[in-house]
C-alpha positions in Angstrom: 2.4 -17.2 -6.8 0.5 -15.7 -4.0 -2.8 -13.9 -4.7 -3.1 -10.4 -3.2 -6.4 -8.6 -2.7 -6.5 -4.9 -1.7 -9.3 -3.1 0.0 -10.0 0.1 1.8 -9.8 2.6 -1.0 -12.4 5.3 -1.5 -13.2 9.0 -1.8 -12.0 11.3 1.0 -11.5 15.0 1.5 -8.1 16.5 1.7 -6.8 16.1 5.3 -8.7 12.9 5.8 -7.5 9.4 6.4 -7.8 5.9 4.8 -6.5 2.5 5.7 -5.7 0.1 2.9 -5.4 -3.6 3.5 -3.7 -6.3 1.4 -4.8 -9.8 2.1 -2.7 -12.6 0.7 -4.1 -16.0 -0.3 -1.0 -17.7 0.9 1.6 -17.1 3.4 3.7 -14.0 3.1 6.1 -15.5 5.5 8.2 -13.6 7.9 11.0 -12.7 5.5 9.2 -11.6 2.4 9.3 -7.9 1.7 5.9 -6.4 0.9 5.3 -3.1 -0.7 2.6 -0.6 -1.7 2.9 1.2 -5.1 0.6 3.7 -6.7 -0.2 4.9 -10.2 -1.8 8.2 -11.0 -3.4 8.8 -14.4 -0.8 9.5 -17.0 2.1 8.7 -14.6 4.4 5.8 -14.0 3.8 3.4 -11.1 5.8 4.5 -8.1 6.9 3.0 -4.8 5.0 4.4 -1.8 6.3 2.2 1.0 7.9 -1.1 1.7 8.3 -3.3 4.8 10.9 -6.1 5.1 10.3 -9.3 7.1 12.2 -7.9 10.0 10.0 -4.8 10.1 12.3 -2.3 8.5 10.3 0.2 6.5 11.0 2.5 3.6 8.9 5.4 2.4 8.8 7.7 -0.6 9.7 11.3 0.4 6.3 12.5 -0.6 4.5 10.4 2.0 7.0 10.4 4.9 5.4 11.4 8.1 1.9 10.9 6.7 1.7 7.2 5.7 2.6 4.1 7.8 3.1 0.6 6.5 2.7 -2.4 8.7 2.2 -6.2 8.5 0.5 -9.0 10.3 2.3 -12.2 9.3 -0.1 -14.4 11.2 -3.0 -12.9 9.2 -1.0 -12.7 5.9 -2.0 -9.1 5.7 -0.2 -5.8 5.0 -1.7 -2.4 5.8 -1.1 1.2 4.7 -2.4 3.8 7.0 -2.7 7.1 5.2 -3.2 10.3 7.1 -3.4 13.9 6.1 -4.2 12.9 2.5 -3.6 15.4 -0.3 -5.2 15.6 -3.8 -1.9 14.5 -5.2 -2.2 11.2 -3.4 -5.1 10.3 -5.8 -4.1 7.1 -7.6 -4.7 3.4 -7.8 -2.8 1.7 -5.0 -1.3 -1.7 -5.6 0.1 -4.3 -3.2 3.2 -6.1 -4.2 5.0 -9.2 -2.9 8.7 -8.8 -3.7 9.8 -12.4 -3.4 7.4 -13.9 -6.0 6.7 -10.7 -7.9 2.9 -10.9 -7.2 0.7 -7.9 -7.7 -2.8 -7.2 -6.5 -5.6 -5.8 -8.7 -5.4 -2.3 -7.1 -7.7 -0.1 -5.1 -8.7 3.4 -6.1 -8.0 6.3 -3.7 -9.4 9.7 -4.6 -8.7 12.8 -2.5 -10.8 15.8 -3.2 -9.7 19.3 -2.5 
């Protein structure tokens, strides 16, 4: 399994931006699909965005137009740019590598109104 470490979370006011990073200890390759999930208190973990090896992206309806997922295969890193954040975006955000089913430890994002 590959180890994933997220960073970039924090406290931000509504309308603000954050950029999350997910660094992999090993190669994420050029074909592995990577994803960001989030889990708010009392709710199930949900898919936020995913990016395939070829660059095709997929987003939850709730974040379309506000979040952008990207990857740097040479740096074994995946990013999630989050703009126009809303209080309902408050959650722990997790990085996930689909091929080997690896999860990161999560990073807290809190958006104040």
